[in-house]
N, C-alpha and C positions, 0 to 999 in steps of 0.2 A: 567491422561487424560488431554490434553491441550484443553482449550476453548479460543476462540478469539472473541472479541466483538468490532466492529467498531462503531465509532461515528464521528460527525462533518460535515456530509454532509448537503446539503441544496440547496436553490435556490439563485443564485447570478447573477449579471450582468456581461457582458463581461468586462474583465479587472480587475475584482475583485479577491479576494484571499480567500482561505479556508485552515484550518488545520484539517486534518483527524487524528483520533487517533485509535489505535487498542490495547486494553487492553487484556493481556494474563493471564490465570490462569492455575494452575496445575503444570506441569513439570518445572524444573528450566529454567528460561527464557534464560539464557546465553548458553544453550546447543542447540539452534536452530537458523538457519538463517531465516530471514523474507523477504517476498516479498509483493509487491503491484501489483495488477492487476486491470483491468477495463473491463467492458463489456457493450457495447452500444446495443440498440435494433437491432436485426437482424445481429449482428456481433459476431465474436468469441472473447473469452476472451483474452486479450492481456496484456503482461508484461509492467509495467511502471517503477518500481523501486525495488531495493533490497538492503539489508544491511546485513553485516556479523554478526556473533555472538557477537563480541565485539563492533561493530559499527564503526570500523576503516576503513572499506571498503564499498563503495556503488557503485552501477551501475544503469544506467538509459537507458530507450529506447531513441533512437535518437529523437523521436517526442516530448519528454518532457524535454530534457536536457536544462538547464538554467532556467526553470520555476518550476520544481518540485524538492523538496529536502526531502529526507527521513533521519530520525534520530531515535535513540532509547535511552530510559532511562531504563537501566537494573535494577536499584533500584526500579523503579515504574512498571516494567514489561510492558512497553508500547512502541510501535513504532508509529512514526508520519509520515505523508506525508503533507508537506506544498506545496500548489499549488498557484502559482502567475500568474498574467496575464491570467486569465481564458478565454477560447474561447468556442464558442458553440460546437465545436467538442470534447471538454472535457466532454460533457454530457454523463454520464454512471453510472452504479453501480460500486463502487470501493470496492475491496475485499483485505483484508490482508490474508496472508497464511504463514504457518510454514513448514520449511524443516528440518527434524531431522537428515539428513544424511550428507549433503554436508557442506563444510567450507565456500563456497562463494555462492552468490545468483544466482541461475539458472534463465534463462529467460523463461524456459519451465514450464507451469502450471503442467505438469505431475510430476515434481520434488517435489511438495509440498503435504504433507500428511494431513494437517489440514487447514481448511478454516473458515473464519468468515462468518457472514450472509450477509455482504455487507451494504454499505451506499450509498444512491442516491445523486449524484451531478448533478444539472441541471443549465446550464448556458444560460441565456437569451440574445438574440442579442440586 
């Protein structure tokens, strides 16, 4: 049974940076693709970034390209999301998720079978 625990969220000013972490336990970490999603109040959950099992391949939503970077440390069973140049519109709960089936990160939330509890990111203007 996989468990995912996010951390690293907080309140930051516009232009600031954060690094979110998602620690996994249970099933062998290298057997699943990881994705990052976010959900702002009143909005649907949206894909922001994904990373393949080995970490050699990543993909991003157009809205975050150039500002968000995802990486994984398979030895530590942890995936990261570095967020630079934060904007008020980045305010949301950020979730990591695991896909046990595919070899590359899907942008659809339905592809992911296990989710973390989320971590709040709030960007002040």
